[in-house]
C-alpha positions, 0 to 999 in steps of 0.5 A: 542490469541487476546481477543479483543471484536469482531466487529459487522457488522451493514450494507453493501451496494454497491455504484455506481458512482453518474453519469455514465461516457460514457467511463465506458460502454467500457471494461477497460484494464489492463497494464502488471504491473497490470496483474503481481499483480493478485495473491497478496492481496488488498491494505488495509490502514486506518485512525483512528479519534477521534469521533467529530460527532453529528450524525453517521447516518449523517456522513455515509450518507455524506460519501456514497454520497461523495463516489458516487461522487468520483467514477465518477472520479475513475469509474473503481473501481466500476467495476468487473474483467472479463476474456476471455480465451482459452484452445488451445492455453492457453490464459487468458485475464483479463479486468475490466467490468464497465457496470452493476456492483453492485459498490464499497462496503460500510460497517458500523461496530461497536466495543466496543473498544476505541481509546486507545485500538488501540493506547495503546498496544505496538503491533498493536492488531489483531482486527485492521485487521477486520477494513478492508473488503476483508480479505485475498482476492487476486486481482483475487477475483475481479471477484466476489468481489468489487474492492474497499471497504470502511469500517467505524468502529465506536469505543466508542470514535473514527471512523476508515475509512479503505479502501481496493483497488484491487492492480491490479487496482493501487499502493500506489500512486493511492490508496492515490490519491483516498483516498485524493480525497474522503476526499476532496470531503467530505469536499467540499460537507460539505462546498458547499452543491453541487454535482458539485465537481471537484478534485484538482488532478484528476486521469489519467485513460488511462492505459499505453500500450506499443507501438505495444501491447494491449490493451488486453494482455493475459497470458499463462494459461487456469485456475486461479489455475495455477497462483493464490497462496493464501498467509497466513502470519506467526505469526508476531509481528507488531509495529509502530516505530516513528522517529522524523524529527531531528533524520532523519536529523541527520541520513542523515547528518551522512551517507553523512559525512561517505560517503563523499557525499551529494546525499544519501537521508533521506529515503535511510539512514533510509532504510540502518539503518533498514536493518542493525538493523533487520539483527543484530536482526536475528543473521544470519550466517556471510556467509548468504546473506540478501537482502533489497528491496525498492518500487520505483515509475516508473512514473517519470522514464518512457520515456516519463514520465507518469503523476504524477496522472497516475492511475494504477500500476507503481512500481518496487521493487529495490534490493540490497544484502550483506552477513550478515557479511559484512553488519554488519562489515562495517559501516552504510555508506557502507550499505547506499551507496548500497541502494543509488546505487540500486536507482541511477541505476534504470533508464528509460532503466532499466524500459523499460527492465523490461517491455520488459521481461514481454511482452516476458515471462509474470509472476504473482507475488506471495508473498511467492516467491517474497521476500527471507527469511531473507530479508527486504522490505521497502514498502509504502512511507512517501511522500504520504499526508496520514494525509491530509485526514480529513473527517471533523474530523481534523487530524487522530490520527494514520494510520493502515493497514490490514492483506495484504502483511505482512511477516517477514521483511516487513516494511511500511513507513508512514509520521510521525503524527508530520509532518515536515519530521518525519517518522513512520515505521510499522514493522513486524517480527516474535516474536523472532526477534522483541524481539531482535530488541527491545533490540538493543540499537542502534535501540531504541536510534533513536526511538522517542516513 
């Protein structure tokens, strides 16, 4: 039982775009990738800062104003989902209604916690989940809930900014493009005292619609109960492990030397290492299959490629698998080569095949069916410039996530706070496996702190 003091919600409101773009008066359509996300949960990521504020009220006012300006560029996030459906034949179509929407959520909360109460414990305290709105919500709930919510939680000596974004609206690239845009506008507004603010990397809002289809897709259902499955996480231990840039460099060099190549990346090397260590901690039967998945951005893999700042979902979960025995009996290079091959084989042709398959037989992802038991899933990315979001308070002291998408074997990769090419891994395991991993000498020898 978590004995942390509760949060107090001080105020809630909705924020609309500062000006209403003409295009927001039309329906905003979703792509096949977006439809597939309707039954999974919101993206929930946030940053913790030391409090350097003279006035919280002034900060909140500026952040609200910055959100209103940012939403001009990301206007679909101020909307709500809407549905057209028929019973005969079964047809269910979802789009975003931006006109006359209440807007994005904005919440101010307070807590008696200190920064040290979040950073100090070995495991991420459960109270952190309450730093985010839309707890346990699935994306289909965007019919009645805001598609975006920003929650500011004031600690005794810190500020946590937690953003919850409907995953049917975008993936991690889209999420961090928004978060970075909000921070940039906040800081530019502070310096320039003007509302005429542009983004360095404005989102490309035109959704990918396969040629000959759309813009409105339908899935073969007549009621959401047919495809929405709420997900409850098991009891997990959640801990952040830090890997220094030097450790990452040496690990990559070791793997490539073993394999006689230079093509295996740092992240592929680290993924293989984590896969083997978690599998060893689970003490699986030698014949038991274990899989490893990586979230892969398809923007550059499309033909023609989508823009880097394409706003929406454009993800695949690449999979490789092995029997526990062969994974552990072979060396690290063997595992890294399997991970590398899964990435190398994910070509534009593969992406096109996946889209074609969805168009022929539309499906909705469900977390409990998406990943096999005893698997490892590497999500998020250390490439996102997450610590570049400063909001006038300097570099964040850490990054944390909410309740969403957590299961045994879920690993989220973040850039390390120390910079360079360091990587922080947020790792979720059931208590028994976490304890075994923490006793694994090979694993702990590579952890910085």
